[in-house]
C-alpha positions as CSV (number, residue, x, y, z in Angstrom):
1,M,-30.3,60.4,74.5
2,E,-31.8,63.7,75.7
3,N,-30.6,66.9,74.1
4,N,-28.6,69.2,76.5
5,P,-30.5,72.5,76.8
6,Y,-27.2,74.2,77.6
7,G,-23.7,74.2,76.1
8,I,-21.9,75.2,73.0
9,V,-24.3,73.2,70.7
10,A,-27.4,74.9,72.2
11,L,-25.7,78.3,72.0
12,W,-25.0,77.7,68.3
13,Y,-28.7,76.7,67.6
14,Q,-30.4,79.1,69.8
15,G,-28.0,82.2,69.4
16,G,-29.0,83.1,65.8
17,W,-26.9,84.0,62.9
18,V,-25.0,86.7,64.6
19,I,-23.6,84.1,67.1
20,R,-22.7,81.8,64.4
21,F,-21.0,84.5,62.2
22,V,-18.9,85.5,65.3
23,A,-18.0,81.9,66.0
24,F,-17.0,81.5,62.3
25,V,-14.7,84.5,62.5
26,L,-13.1,83.3,65.7
27,L,-12.6,80.0,63.9
28,V,-11.1,81.6,60.8
29,M,-8.8,83.8,63.0
30,S,-7.5,80.8,65.0
31,V,-6.6,78.6,62.0
32,L,-4.9,81.6,60.4
33,S,-2.9,82.4,63.4
34,W,-1.9,78.9,64.0
35,A,-0.9,78.7,60.0
36,I,1.2,81.6,60.3
37,I,2.8,80.4,63.5
38,V,3.7,76.9,62.2
39,I,5.0,78.2,58.9
40,R,7.1,80.8,60.4
41,L,8.6,78.6,63.2
42,R,9.6,75.9,60.4
43,R,11.2,78.6,58.5
44,A,13.0,80.0,61.4
45,W,14.3,76.5,62.2
46,R,15.6,76.1,58.8
47,L,17.3,79.5,58.9
48,Y,18.9,78.5,62.3
49,G,20.5,75.6,60.7
50,I,21.8,77.7,57.9
51,A,23.2,80.3,60.4
52,K,25.3,77.4,61.7
53,Q,26.9,77.0,58.5
54,V,28.4,80.5,58.2
55,S,31.6,79.4,59.8
56,A,31.9,76.5,57.1
57,F,31.3,79.3,54.6
58,W,34.5,81.3,55.8
59,N,36.4,78.1,56.1
60,A,35.8,77.1,52.4
61,P,38.7,77.3,50.1
62,A,37.0,79.7,47.6
63,F,33.9,82.0,47.6
64,D,32.1,79.9,45.2
65,K,32.5,76.6,47.2
66,G,31.4,78.6,50.4
67,L,28.1,79.6,48.6
68,A,27.5,76.0,47.7
69,L,27.6,75.3,51.5
70,L,25.0,78.0,52.1
71,D,22.7,77.0,49.0
72,T,20.6,74.7,51.2
73,P,17.8,75.3,50.9
74,P,17.8,77.1,47.7
75,Q,14.6,79.2,48.4
76,G,14.4,81.5,51.6
77,N,18.0,81.4,52.3
78,A,18.7,84.9,53.6
79,F,22.5,84.2,54.2
80,H,23.0,82.9,50.6
81,D,21.1,85.9,49.2
82,L,23.2,88.3,51.1
83,A,26.4,86.8,49.8
84,I,25.2,86.8,46.3
85,Q,24.2,90.4,46.5
86,G,27.5,91.5,47.9
87,R,29.3,89.7,45.1
88,H,26.9,91.3,42.6
89,A,27.4,94.6,43.9
90,A,31.3,94.3,43.9
91,G,31.4,92.9,40.6
92,H,29.0,95.6,39.1
93,Y,31.1,98.4,40.9
94,T,34.4,96.8,39.3
95,K,33.0,96.6,35.7
96,N,31.5,100.1,35.8
97,P,34.1,102.2,37.6
98,E,33.7,105.1,35.4
99,K,29.9,105.5,36.0
100,L,30.0,105.0,39.8
101,A,33.3,106.1,41.1
102,K,32.6,109.6,40.5
103,N,29.4,109.7,42.5
104,I,30.0,107.2,45.2
105,G,32.8,105.2,46.6
106,F,33.1,101.4,46.7
107,S,32.8,101.3,50.3
108,E,29.5,103.2,50.4
109,W,28.2,101.3,47.3
110,L,28.8,98.2,49.0
111,T,27.4,99.2,52.2
112,E,24.0,100.4,50.7
113,N,23.6,97.0,48.8
114,L,24.2,94.8,51.6
115,R,22.0,97.0,53.6
116,G,19.3,96.7,50.9
117,A,19.7,92.9,50.9
118,I,19.2,92.6,54.7
119,D,16.1,94.9,54.5
120,D,14.5,92.7,51.7
121,S,15.4,89.6,53.9
122,M,13.7,91.1,57.0
123,A,10.7,92.3,55.2
124,R,10.1,88.6,54.1
125,M,10.5,87.5,57.8
126,Q,8.1,90.0,59.1
127,G,5.3,88.7,56.8
128,G,2.4,87.6,58.9
129,L,3.4,89.4,62.2
130,T,1.1,92.1,61.4
131,V,-1.8,89.6,61.0
132,L,-0.8,87.9,64.3
133,A,-0.8,91.3,66.1
134,S,-4.1,92.2,64.7
135,I,-5.8,88.8,65.6
136,G,-4.3,89.1,69.2
137,A,-5.6,92.7,69.3
138,T,-9.1,92.0,68.0
139,A,-10.0,88.5,68.9
140,P,-11.1,89.2,72.5
141,F,-13.6,92.1,71.3
142,V,-15.1,89.9,68.6
143,G,-15.6,87.3,71.4
144,L,-17.1,90.1,73.6
145,F,-19.3,91.1,70.9
146,G,-20.7,87.6,70.8
147,T,-21.2,87.6,74.5
148,V,-23.1,90.9,74.6
149,W,-25.3,89.7,71.6
150,G,-26.1,86.4,73.2
151,I,-26.8,87.9,76.6
152,Y,-29.3,90.4,74.7
153,H,-30.8,87.6,72.8
154,A,-31.2,85.5,76.0
155,L,-32.7,88.6,78.0
156,V,-35.2,89.2,75.1
157,A,-36.3,85.5,75.1
158,I,-36.8,85.6,78.9
159,G,-38.8,88.6,78.7
160,I,-41.1,87.2,76.0
161,S,-41.6,83.9,78.0
162,G,-42.4,86.0,81.1
163,E,-40.2,83.8,83.5
164,A,-37.4,85.1,85.2
165,S,-36.2,82.2,87.4
166,I,-32.3,81.8,88.0
167,D,-32.3,78.6,85.7
168,R,-33.6,80.3,82.9
169,I,-31.1,83.4,83.4
170,A,-27.8,81.6,84.4
171,G,-28.0,79.0,81.5
172,P,-28.2,81.5,78.6
173,V,-25.9,84.0,80.1
174,G,-23.2,81.5,80.9
175,E,-23.5,80.2,77.4
176,S,-22.9,83.7,75.9
177,L,-19.7,84.0,78.1
178,V,-18.4,81.2,76.2
179,M,-17.8,83.5,73.3
180,T,-15.6,85.6,75.4
181,A,-13.7,82.6,76.3
182,L,-13.3,81.6,72.7
183,G,-12.0,85.1,71.8
184,L,-9.3,84.8,74.4
185,A,-8.5,81.2,73.4
186,V,-7.9,82.7,69.7
187,A,-5.9,85.9,71.1
188,I,-3.6,84.3,73.6
189,P,-1.7,81.9,71.2
190,A,-1.6,84.8,68.6
191,L,-0.1,87.0,71.0
192,L,2.4,84.5,72.3
193,G,3.4,83.5,68.7
194,Y,3.9,87.1,67.7
195,N,6.2,87.8,70.5
196,A,8.1,84.6,69.9
197,L,8.5,85.2,66.2
198,L,9.4,88.9,66.9
199,R,12.2,87.6,69.1
200,I,13.5,85.1,66.6
201,N,13.5,87.9,64.0
202,R,15.6,90.0,66.1
203,Y,18.2,87.1,66.3
204,F,18.3,86.6,62.7
205,S,18.5,90.3,62.0
206,A,21.8,90.5,64.3
207,E,23.2,87.4,62.5
208,L,22.5,88.8,59.1
209,N,24.2,92.1,60.2
210,R,27.1,90.1,61.4
211,F,27.4,88.3,58.3
212,A,27.1,91.5,56.2
213,R,29.9,93.0,58.1
214,Q,32.3,89.9,57.4
215,L,31.3,90.3,53.8
216,Y,31.9,94.0,53.7
217,G,35.5,93.2,55.2
218,W,36.1,90.3,52.8
219,F,35.2,92.4,49.5
220,L,37.3,95.2,50.9
221,T,40.3,93.5,52.2
222,G,40.1,89.8,51.3
223,L,39.5,88.8,54.8
224,P,36.2,88.8,56.9
225,A,35.5,91.6,59.3
226,G,36.7,90.4,62.8
227,S,39.0,87.5,61.3
228,G,42.1,89.4,62.8
229,M,40.5,89.6,66.3
230,R,39.9,85.8,66.0
231,D,43.3,84.9,64.9
232,D,44.6,87.1,67.8
233,K,42.7,85.2,70.3
234,E,43.5,81.9,68.9
235,G,47.2,82.7,69.1
236,N,46.9,83.8,72.5
């Protein structure tokens, strides 16, 4: 079987260490971006199922039993962590009123603790998005660098040989353009994954804030915020 003088294999062997390094960098970028996308989508799907259990949490006969319903899975459960943080903040204020009541009210204390729990959860959910955005922004330029270097290397080889026929120019230049295509192939999934995960995070941010408002109302009045409105609607 004759070796094909053109193609990616020929580009790999003829392009030198620079082309190989660029191809290796693009490969690492691609693997990293796909790993982040898959892991984050799996976690988002798991959180989506937990978000559907919030109504069961409020229908539970006791707070601890509601927590048990949210305690699946035990790790990475932002809703469970938020409820735990709210209960801990309320209990800490009740046990230390003389230290806290003089400087801050219970409502403000509870609000700040719930807000801090949401910020911590969102910070964990944002993990990897910066890497995706960076890959999406830089991968095309990395591929373009490989193309420019490949064209330069091809033109130097043509100049040394002294032959400038169309077949000797079109082949190496066309092979060099493959690096640009590889850069785009890495960047496009990274950007699409970044936008999708950003939209998913916005959804969960809204769900966590809604759950926090319900917890806020429950710790203050014994009823989740908005429960009266739902009761009125059901009565109508």
